C-alpha angles and dihedrals in degrees: 000000000000111000124193114204114198111197116201103180123112086208107078091195098035131123099272093050089047088057089047091053090055091049091048092050091053094045092049090050087053089056101258126141112237126200122178134205118198101212093179094059100038132097096261131149133191123263110264095202094238092139091215088136095052089214090290110053146061117319117235091224116086110212139099094307093108088060094058092038092054091043092054096042088053094048137086095207139023126207118198114209121191146149113236109256115184091335096308141073122290118276088242093060093039090055091056091048092048088055091059082087093088092057102025093125094054096039097047089047091061093066091215122198111238146189137188125221117185138165126205133180093219122077099195114134091241097047097103100035098105095043091048092050092048091051093048091049090050089051092052094047096045096040091243117158110225113229095179149304131242104200102183108199118182090030100124096141133021089252091054089047093051090054095044104077092236093107088060091048091051091049091050092049090054092046093049096059116111129190 
């Protein structure tokens, strides 16, 4: 299976990307092909709502969007990776998702499998509720089939994340995927 991992953290070696690395290791060991897109360090701009694309055409903005579009359209699964920022995904990841608009018809027609990997400093039981709901709504709208979520609470630093047990959970999620 071809898996696209979209990383939305401005911290290349931060907690959410550490969880993603564990997932990737497990998925590669299970025989899957992993390709990553670093949304936070790409030339990417927000959707301007011009509707030039009509949800199924060329986007008016000229940036790295064709890279992520082609990556997703050539994948069987997408994994969204984000730190928790004010109870939602990072702006960098949200910007990529908003730009799905120009190829919504093609992308939703693929019925991709998907997963969410997130890291939060807080460990309150409600910390991830809004992010989880947003992800589930995105899955319903885009016809994605959720394969799991790693919602790493208490993962404020990479050291906290390494001690948390969430790296093992992310690894196991990657290892558990079957074609």
